[in-house]
N, C-alpha and C positions, 0 to 999 in steps of 0.2 A: 335271095335278094337279086341274084343275077337273072333269075327267071322273071322277077317282077320288073326289073329294068328292061329286059328284052320285051316283055309285054307292053311296057310303056312305050318302048321304041316302035313296036308294031302299031300302037295306037297313035303314034305321032306326037307324044307328050314329052316334055323335058322337065328336068328337076328344077326347083325354084332357083338355086344359084345360077344354073345355066340360063334360065329364062330371064333372070335379072341382068345377066351379062350380055344378053342379046335381046334387047327390047324390040328390036326390029322384026324379030321372028314371031311376034305375037299374032301377026295377021295370018301366019302360016300354021298356027296351032289347030290341030284337028281333033275333033271329038269322035269317040268310037262310033262306027257306023251301025246302022240298024241290023245288018247281017250278023255283025259280030255279037251284038247284044242278043240277037235272036238265038244264035248258036249256044250262047251261054245259057240262055233261058231254057233251051231244050234239054239241058242236063237235068238229072233228077232234082226235084225241088225239096226233097225231105232234108230239112236242116240237120236233123239229128244224124241222118245217114252221112251227110256231107262232113259233119263234124267228126264222126267216127273215122271217115276216110282220112281226114286231115290228121287226126291223132295217131292213125296207124302209120303215118310217114315216119321213117327212121329219123332219129335225132341228128344224125350226121348231116342231113340235108339242110339243117338250119344253121350250119357252121359258117365259117368265113367264106368270102367270095372266091378264094383261091381253091376251093374244094372242086376236085375233078370228078364229076358224076359218072362219066363214061368209064373212066378207069376203075372207079369204085365198083360199079355194077359188073364190069368184066371180071374183076378179081373175085367177085362173089360166085361166079359161075362154077358149077361143080366140074370135076375132071371129065365126067362122062355126061355129055349134053343129051337132054331129052327135049325133043321139039315141043311136045305138048306142054311140058312144064314151062318151057321158055315162053310159049305163047300165053299161057295162063299168067305167068309173072309179068309179061309185057302188058297184058290187059289190066292187070292190077295197077301197074305204074301209070298207065294212061288214065285210069279212073282217078287215081290220086292227083295226077296233074290237072285233070279236068276240074276236080273239086277245088284245088288251090286257085286255078285260074278264075273259076266262078266266084270264089270268095273275094279275090282281088278286084274283079270287075264290079262286084257289089259295093265294095268299099269306095272305089273310084267314083261310081255313080252317086254314092251317098255324099261325098265331099266336093263334088264338082261345082256347086253354086258358090260356096265359100272361096273356092280356088279362083273362080272367074272374078269375083268381087275384089279379091286381093290384087289380082293382076291389074285391075282398073286403078286402084290406088297407086300402085307402082308407076303406072303410066302418068298419072297426075303429078306425082312427085318429080318425075323426070322432066316434065314440062316446066315446073317451078324452078328447077335447078338451071335449066337452060336460060330462063329469064333473069335469074340472079347473075349468071355469068355475063350476060349482056350489060347489066347495071354496073358491075365491077369494072368492066372494060371501059365504060363511059366515065366512071369516077377517076380512074387512072389517067384517062386522057385529059380530063379537066384539071387534075392536080399538076400534071406536067405543064399545062398552059399557065397555071398560077405561079409555078416556080419560075417559069421563063419570064412571066410578066412582073413578078415582085423583085426588088433590088436585093441582091445578095450582100451588098456593101453594109447596109444597116445592121443586119444580123451579125456580120463579121465584126463590126465595131463593138456591139454588145458582148460578143464572145471574148474579144480581146480585153475589154474592160474587166470582165469577170476574171479572166486569167491574170490580169495585172494585180488585182486585189489579192488573189491567192498567192501570187509570187511575193508580194510585199509581206504578207503574213509569214510566208516561208522564210524570207530573209531575216525577219525579226527572230523567228525561232532558231535559225542557224546561228545568228549572233549570240543568242542566249546559250545555245549549246556550246559555242566556242568559249564563252565565258566560263561555263560549267567545267569545260575540259581544262581550263587554265587555273581553276581554284586550288588544285593540289599544291601549287607553288606558294600561294598565299597561306594555305593551311600549314605548310611546313614552317614558314616564317613565324606564324603565330605560335606554333608549338615551341619553337626555339625561344621565343619571348615569354613562354610559360603563360600565354594568354589562353588558357584552356576554355573559359566560358565563351570567348569570341570565336575560337576555332570550332567549338561544338555548334554554336549558333549559326555560323556560316555553313557548316556541313549539313545541318538540318534544313536550312533554307535551300541549299543546293538539291537535297533529296526531294524537297517539296516541288521545286521547279522541275526536276527530272521526271517526277510522276506526271506532270502536265504534258510532257513531250514523250510519253512512253510509247506513242504510236510510231516513233522513229526507231529504226533498227539499231542505230548507233547508241541510242540512249540506254538500251539494256546493258551494254558494256560499261557505259558511264555509271549507271546505277550500281553495278557490282563494284566498280572502282570506289565510288563514294562510300559504300558499305564497308569495304576494306579499310578505307581511310578512317571511318568512324571507329572501327575496331582498333585501329592503330592508336587513335587518340585515347581510347579507353585504356589501352595498355600503358601509354605514357602517363595517363592520369593516375593509374594504379601505382606506377613508379613514383610519381610525385607525392602520392598519398603516403607511400612508405617512408619518404624522407621526413615526414612529420614526427615519426617515432623517436628520432634522436635529437632533432633540433626544431622545435616548434616555432613557426613564423606566422604571425597573424595574417598578413597579407597573402602569403602563399596558401595558407589553409582556407582563407575566404574564397580565393579563386577556385580551389579544388572543390569546395562544397557547392559553389555556384554552378560549376560544370556538371557535377553529379545531379544537381537539381534539374538542370536543363535536360539531362538524360532521363530524368525520372527514376533515378536509382539511388536515392539517399539512403534507403535501408541497406541496399547492397554495399554501398560505400562504407557504412558503419560495420558491417560484417567483415569486409576486407580490412578495415582499419585495425580491428582486433586481431585478425590473423597476422597483420604486419607487426603489431606490438609483440605478439608472442614470438614471432620469428626474430624480431630485433633483440629481444632478451637473449634468445639462444645464441644468435650470431655474436652479440656483443661480448657475452661472458666467454665464449669460445675463443674469440680473437684476443681478448685480454690475456687469458691464461696461456694460450698458444704463444703469444709474444714473449712472455716471461720464460716459458719452458724452452723455447728455441734460443733465447738469449743466454740462458744458463747452460744450455747444452753446448754452446759455442761452436756449432757446425751448421751446415746447410742441409742437414738430413731432413727430408720431407716426411719421414715416417710418422711424425707427431700429428700431421694434418689429417691422417687417416684414422687417428684414435677417436674413440668416443670421449665426450666431455668428462665423464666419470673417471675414465682411465687417464685422461690427460691431467686431471687434478692431482693424481698420485705422483706425477713427475715434477711438481713444484718443489724447489729446494727450500730448506728452512730460512736461508738468508733472504730469498726473494718472496717469502710467503706473505709478510706484512705489506710490503709495497704492492704486491699483486692484489691482495685483499682490498687495500685502499683504492687502487685503480678500478677494481671490480665494482666496489660500492659507488664510486664516482660515476662510472658508466651507467650503472643501474639507476642511479639517482636521475641522470639526464633523461632516461626513458620514462621514469615515473613522473618527472616534472613535465615532460611533454604531454603525458596523458592528463595530468592535472590541468595544464593549460588548455588542452582540448575540451575538457569538461567546462572550464570557465568560459570558453568561446561560445559553446552551445547554450549555456545558461544566459549569457548576455544577449546572444542572437535571438533566443526564444523570447526574452523580455521585449526586445524591439519588435518582433513579429506580433506579439500579443497586443502591444500598443497600436500597431498599424491595423490590426483586425478590429480593434475596438472602434476605429473611425468608420468602419463599414466596408464590406467587401463581399465577394461571392461566397454564399453559404456553403455550397458543395465543395468549393476549393478550400474553404476554411476547415471543414471537417476532415478532408484528406490531409491537410497540413498538420492539424492537431494529432491525427493518428500517427503520422511520421514522427512528430516531435515526441509523442509518448513512447513510441518504439525506441527511438534514439536514446531517450533519457533512461529507460529501463536497461537498454543494452550497455550504456556507459556505466551505470551503477553496478550492474552485474560484473562488468569487466574489471572494476576496481579489485574485487576479491580475487578474480581469476589471475590478473596480472601480478598481484602481490603474492599469490600462491606460487606462481612461476618463479618469481624473484627468490622467495624463500627456499624453494627446492634447489635452485642453482647455487645459492650461497651455502645451503646445507651440504650439498655434494662437495663443494670446495672445502668446507670446514672439516668434514669427515675424511677428506682425502689425505690428510697429513696428521701424523701423531704429534700433538702439541706438548706432550709431557716433557720433551727435551728443551722447551723454550725457557728463556729467562723469565723471571717474574714480571719485570716491567714490560717485556714484549708480550707476554700473555695478557697482562692487564690492558695493554693497548688493543689487542685483538678483541677482548671483551668490550672495551669502550667503543670500538668501531661497530660491533654487533649491537651494542646497546643503542647507539645512535641510529642504526638501521632499523631496529625494532621501534624506535620512536617515530621514524619516518613512516613505517608501516601503520602505526596507530593513527597518525595524522592522515595517512593516505586513505585508509578504508576502515579505521576503527578496529583493526585486527589486534589480537593479543600475541600474534606471531608464535603460535604453539610449535610449529615446525622448527623455527629457529631456536626457540627456547629449549626444545628437547635436544637438538643437535649440539648446541653449545653447552647444555647441561651435561651431556655425555662426555664431551671433551673436558669440561671444567672439573667434573668429578674425577675423571681419570688423571688429569693434570694435578689436581689438588691432592689426591691421595699420595702421588709420588712426591710432590712438593712438601706436603706435610710430614711425610716419613723422613725426608731429608732434614727438615727443620727440627724434628724431634731428636734425630741423631746428633745434630749440631747442638741442640739444647743440652743434651746429655754431656757432650764434650765441653761446652761452656761451664756447666755445673761442676764437672770433674776437675776443671782447671781454674775454677773460680776461687780466689783467695778471700772473698767476702770482705773486700776493702770498700770503703765508702766511695761512691761515684759522685764527684762534686757537681751539684746543680744549684741554681739560684733558689731563693726562698719562694719566689713566685712561679716556680716551674709548674707547667701544665702540659698534659699530653697533647693539647690542641696546638702547642707551639712546634710539635714535631712535624716533619714533612709528611709523614704517612697519614696524619689526621687533618691535613689542611682541607680535605674535602668536606669535613663536618662543618667548618666555618663557611665554606663557599655555598653549601646547599641550604636552602630554607628549611628543609626537613630531612630526617634521616633517609627518606626513601628517594631523594633526588640525587642522581649521580653527577659527577663533575662535568661529564659531557653534556648533560641536559642543562646544567647551569649556564654553559656558554651560550646556548640558544635563548635563554631567558634574560640575559643581561641587558639587551637593548630594550625589549618590551616583553612583559610577562604574558601578553595575550597574542603575540605574533607567532604564527606557526612557522615551521621551517620552510614550507612551500611559499608562504607569503614573504618570508625574509630573503629567500634566494631566487625568487621568480625572475628578477631582473638581471641576475648574474651571480657568479660564485658557486661554491659547492660546500655543503656542510662537512664533507669528509676531508676537505683541505684544511679546515680548522683543526681537525684532529691531529693531522701531521704537524702543523705549525706548533700546536700546543705541546706536543711531545718533544719537538726540537728545543723549545724554550726551556723545558724542564731539564733536558740534558745539559744545556749551556749553563744553567744555574748551578748544577752540581759541579761542573768543571770550574766555575768561578770560585766556589767555596774551597775546592781542592787547591786552587792556585794561591789562595790566601794562607794555606797551611805553612808555607815556607817563609812567609813574610812576618817577621817578629813585630814590626810596627802595627800591622793589622791585628795581631794576637793581643798586643797590649791594649790596643784601642777597644777591643771587645771586652777585655777584663775591666777597663775603667768605665765603660759605658753601661750604666745600670738601667737596662730596658725592662719594662714590665710586660712586653709582648713578644719576647723572643728568648731562645735558649742560647747560651754561649756557643759560638761556632766550634771552639775546641772540643766541646762535649760531643758535637756531632761528628767531628773528624777523628779524634784520637780514641775515644772510648767506644763508639758505636759504628757499626757498619752502615755507611750511608748509601751503599750500592744496592744491588738487587737483593741482597740477603742470601745469595747462592753460595758465597765463599765464607769460610769461618772467619770470625773477627780475630785479628792478631792480639794476643794477650798483652796487656800493658803492665810494665814492671811496677812493683810496689813502691819503689823510690820515686818514680814519676808521679804516681798518685799522691804520695805524701807531700811532695814539693808543691803540687798544684792545690792540694787540699788546704795547705796552710794559708796561702794567699786568699783563697776563697772563704775560708772559715771565718776570718776576721771581718769580712765584708757582709756576707749575707747568709751564713750557714746556721744562724741561731735557730731558725725554724725550717730549714731546708728539708725537703723530703729525704728519707733514708732509702737509698736504692743502690743497686750494683750495676755493673756493665750488663750482666745477664738479665737483670730485671728490665733494663732499658731495651735490650734486644727482644725480650718477650713482648714488651709493649709495642715495639715497632712491628713485630710479626702480627700482633693483633690488629694493628692499623692496616697492614697489607691485606690481611684476611677480610677485614671489613670493607676495604676498597673493592675486592672481588665480589663480596656478598652484595654490596650496594649496586654494583653494575649488573650482577646476574642474580636476581632474587630467587629463581627456582632452586638454587643450590644453597639457600640461606641456612637450611637445617644442617647440611653437611659441614658448612663452614663453621657455624656456631659449635657444632659437635667437636670439630678439630680445635677450635679455640679453647673449649673447655678442657681438652686433653693437655694443652699447653699449661693451663693453670693447674690441672691435676698433677702433672709431672713436677712442676715447680714446688707445689705444696708437699708432694711426697718426698722430693729430694731434701727439702728443708727439714722435714720431720725425720727422715732417715739419717741425715748428717748430725742433727743437733738434739732431737727429741726422743729418739728410740731408746728406751731403757725399761726392760721387763720388770725391774725392781720397783718401778713407780707404781704399777698397778697393785702391788702387794701392800702398799701403805693404806689402801682403802680410802684415800682422800678424794677419789673421783677426779683426778687431774685431767684425764682424758674423758670427755663426755661420750655418751653412747653414740651421739650423732657424729662426733669426730672419729670414733673407732669404726663406725659403719662406713664413713667416707673413705678412710684409709684402706679398709678391707676391699671396698669396691674398686678403688684405684689399683690396688695390688692385683686383684683378680682380672680386671679388664685391660690394664695398660702395661703392667710390669711383667717382663719375661724373666722368670726366676730360674729357668733352666740354663745350665752352663754351656752345654753342647747339645746339639740336636741328636735325638735318638734315631738311629737308622730304621728301627722298626715302627717309628711313629707314623700315624696315619697322615694322609694328605690333608685332611681337615685340620688336624693339629698343627701341621706345618703352616697352613694358611693363617690360622689363628695367631701363630707366633710371629708371622710377618707384620701383624697389626700391633704387636707389642714392642716395648723398648726395654733393654736391660736396665736393671736397677743401677743408679749412679753411685759412684764411690767418692768420698770426700778427698780433696787434694791433700797430698802429704805435706804441703806447705802450711796447712792450717793446723795449728797445735791447740788442742783442747784440754791438755793435761797439766798446764802450768798454773800454779796458784797465784803467781804474780799478776797474771792477766785475768784473774778470776775465771780460769778454765775456759779461755776463749770467749769471754763475755762480749767483747767488741764484735767478733765475727758472728756470734749468736744474735746480737742485737741487729746487725746489718742484715743478716739472713731473714730473721723473723719479721722485722719491721718492713723490709723490702717486700715480703710476701703480703703483709697487711696493706702496704701501699698499692701493690698490684691488685689486691681485692677491692680497694677503694676505686681504682680506675675501672674495674669491671662493673662496680656498682654505678659509676658515672655513665658507663656506656649502655647500661641495661635498657633505658628507653629506646635507644637507637636499635638495639638488637631486637627488642620486642616489636618494633614497628615493621621489621622485615621478616620476622619469624612467621611461618604458616600457622594458621589458627590451630590446626590439629596437633602441631608440635610444640605449642606454647607450654604445655605442662612440663616438658623436658627442660625448657629454659627456667621455669619457675623452680623446679626441683634442683637444678644446678645452683641457682643462687641461694636457695634456702638450705640446701644440704652440704654445699661445698664452699661457695664464696664466703658465706657468713661464718664458716668455721675457721677461717684464717687466723683471726685474733685468738681463737681458743688454743692455738699451738703455743701461745706464750706460756701457758701454765706448765706443760710438760718440759718445754725447753729450758725455761728459767728455773724450774724446780731442780734440775740437775746442777746448776750453778749454786743454788741456795743450799743444796745438800752437801756440797763440797767446800763452800766458802767458809763455813764455820765448823770447828772441830767438836761435833756433838758427842762423840765417843769419849773425848777427854773430859767433857762436862759430866758424863755419867760416872766416870771414875772418881771425879772430885766429889760428887754427891754421895757416892758409896762410902766415902771416908767420914761422912758427917754422922754424928750420934743424934738420933731423934727421940730417944727415950729419956730425955732430960726431965728434971723435976722442977726446974726454975724457968720462969719466962725470960727469954733473952731479949736484949735491946739492940744487939749488934747482929747484922745479917752474916751469912756464911760467905766464905771466899769464892765458892763456885759462881756466885752471882757476879762478883767483880771480874772473874775470868771470862764469863759469858759476855758481859758488857764490853770487855776489852776486845773480844772477838768481833763484836758488832762494830766497834769503833774502827778496828782494822778493816772490816768489810766496807764501811763507809768511806774510808780513805782510799781503798782500792777502786771503789766505785767512782770516786771523783777522778782518779787517775785515768780510768777507762773513758770517762766522759770528755776528757781532753782530746781523745782520739776520735770518739764517735759520740754524737749527741744522743743522750739517753732520754727518750720521751718519758713524760710523767707516768703513763700507764705501765711502762716497762719497769721504772724504778719502784712504783707501787707494788707491782707483781713480785719483784725481787724481795723487797722488804717484807711483803706479806708472807711469801714462802719461808723466808728465814725466821721470821717471828713465829709462824705456825710450827715450823720444825723445832724451834727452841722450846716453845710451850709444850709440845708433845714430848720432847726429850725430858723436860722438867717433870711431866706426869709420869713418864717411864721411870725416871729416877726415884720419884716418890713411891712408885709401885714396887721398886726393888727393896724398899725398907722392910726389915724383918720385925722390928719392934718400934713402936711409936707411942708417945704419951700425948696428953692434951697439950702440954707445953711444946712438945715437938711439932704438933700441928700448928700451933701459934707461930712457931719459928718458920714453918713452911710459908705461912701467910706473910710473915715479915719479909722473908726472902723474895717472895713473888712481888710484893708491893714495891720493894726496893728496885727490883728488876724493871717493873713497869714505869716507875718514876724516872729512872735514868734513860730508859728506852724512848720515852716520849720526847726527850730532848734531842734524840738522834733522828727521829722520823716524824713526819707529819701525818702518818696514817692514823685515822680515827674511825671507829674504835679499834683497839688493838685486837688483831685476829686471835681467836681461840682463847681469849682472856677468860671467858666463862668456862671453858673446858678445864682450865687449871683450877679456878676457884671452886667450881662445883665438885671437883674430885677431893679437894682439901676439906670442904665443908661436909661432904658425905660422911666423914669420920664421926661426926657428932650425931648422926641420925639414929633413931631407935630401930628396933628390929622390924616393925611393920613399915615404918617410913623408908627404911633402907631397902626392903624388898620391893616396894613400889618404885623407889628411885632406880634400882637396878633394872627393872623392867622398862622404865622410861628412857634410860640413857644407854642406848645400845652402841653409842659411838666409841665406848671404851672396849679395850680388848678383854678377853677372858682372864688373862693373867692379871691385868690391872684390877678387875673386879674381885677376883679371888684373893689377891693380896689385901685389898681393902677390908674384906670380911675377916681374914686371918689376923690382921693387925688389931681389929676391934675386939677380937676374942679376949675375954678376961676383963675387959674394962666395962663394957655395958652390953655385951652379947655373950650368951652362954653357948655351950657346945651344941645343944639342940637347935638353937636359933641359927648357929653357924651351919649345921647340916642343911637346914631348910633354905638358907640363903645360897649355899653352894649348889643345891638342887635347882634353885631358880636360875642361877648362872648357867648351869649345864643345859637347862631347857632353852635358854636364849642362844647358846652356842651350837646346839644340835642342828638347827636349820643351816647354819653356816657350814657345817661339816658335810 
């Protein structure tokens, strides 16, 4: 390239940039001369040879311009120089240089016309530019003239006017910004006034205005401040929303809802509201229980505040348990009432909005509103169950935190009544059956009731063992409904309504608790007041106890709707039933019985102190059962044990006699025997002391049993003057029958609360046990009948009579008079006993029937002892028996005479032929083998021979064999 440049220099040419920068040198541009071109043309003209020369040039010569050719060639020289070689190499380089120069010269000559033409164009452009420079200079000169010639004042005025308009707008913006910056004061005032909708509206307007002036740098800070203020408003709004949970206020809640609607967060508000209700339930119950625990602890120890609610409940003392439970339910009622009021507000508000929409409005807005309303409605409906579940769990934890088995009966009933009212609230609140509460109170009730019932059974045994079986004086119109324990049956419309529920239905049967107390009051305050009134009533009756005038007034006042107060006070425990009743002396009973007997004891029920206590216990059991129906089966089962034990005691004291069953009279029916065996196996502890080797299971079973009672030593059953304790037997037996009648009266109430799957137990109890009470009369009075008349003496008198007489007698034997005299004496003693105790007609009939039946069987036994007897002797037997019947019918009204046919058939069988007698023997199996054998032996020789005798005896033996 350097060579090309040097060649161009030699030719007087310049490169295009240089020629452009120096246009004045165009005139001096020189074209190669003829000599030069000639020299170049003298070079060999073979193009191929020239090209070969050029190609033979070393590559290094085509490198950058900084290449030093001389140095390169000198370095190539060999160490030993050879002149000839140097010359040859020099010639070669010259040829190469000549070829390159010729090639360059050819190229220059080839491009020279285009080069000249381009130079001409450049020259023309330069001329045009010079002309443009002249025009611009002229324009500037004319503009300066126009500026100097036009007035600057006019344009200045226009500029100032425009600037003024801009400044006015700026001032307005600045004033708005100043107002925006001062809104935080007004917002604070509105929040203090609880004007949440106004505060939010103002804040949103400020944000809208701030977005208009966002191009100001100060507005970005203001925007941030407004956003913080809005978040602060939302926080205060959330606090305001939480206040709704404990004390619902319509105006307050309306403001809060309007505020959330302005924020577009109605759904969020509903979610937050449910969270607040859940938190309110937790905080409320914790604070109530914590207050009582700290109060009872009596110190300022703060350790209780760190306990979990479940652990805190275990620190509640028994004395504060019921007040704490009542306050707990009151507080929870306030929360549920607030939720109920919230739902009412939304229902009313939705109705108003629906009416407004019907008049016409934005369709899109309506759809969005309907969606929000639907969401809120579903959320509220779902929240009912959720909130009630939380309430149940909190109350359940409280219930199970304390052992209620040590509580008095009235206190425990009050706890049940509170929970029953709470379950009623739950049913009205969300239609729940309160399974959680029912299960927790069922556990406590079963546990309490087992201990309570065990204590009552032990008390009952003590009462029975100390019972003298004296008549307890009550009026003839006495009814268990007059007793305090059964008042709830009169108060309730049906057996399934508890006293607590009756309180709610007195004002209106259709008004719910929420409707009744929505304007004020608390259903659990009624419970406490009701309980206090009952306590005051008991104290008042005890106050009358020492006032003789009040006592006489009660004696003279013949009321058909009440029981004498002295009966409640002196003979029956009017308290909780936890302490044994103090035994009343026999003298006190007698003195009071005399005055009452002449007034209204003609048809008064026969019962004892113990009977009345059992009835009262049944009333208390039914109270618990009606309040808490899930344990109805357990309660009825325990009630049946009270009746079972009373029945077993009466039978053990007055009716147990193994010799009775040997008579074959069927005095104890199979049903009665089965019942007694069942009671003895399931309820009676027959072991005297526990066996150390006994298994744990056996020990547990014994816990459920009660020792067999023992008759009081004050009761004498061996004196003939008192008909072997007939008065005590009548009082005991008829009091049991009266108790059975009361159970029959209560059966519909028990059946109404008994679970369907357990009703067979109740039916079996009534058919197998209660109905057998009257059947005890037979074995009990049979013992009196067996001792009241001297049947052995009559057999001795009959044995002295000669029956093989030959003449028909017209005078009966002396044993008939002796037997009738015994009956007259029995009748006299019976009248004496009836002066002490009223003897009901079924009792007297049973006694007479037993005595007559025993007498008739004694007569047959006497006839069966006869060794020899003639036809005249048989006629005398008939005469004696007819005389006995005639005189007996004057003493008793029983018709027909029991076992009359038993005697007559035995006497007439003497006259039967062999075949008839054999048939008669097979048909009359009620006679003993001895009696039948004697009949055959006496007939031998008269109209039966020895062969016939053997045949008849074989028939008798066939009849007797199955018996053996």
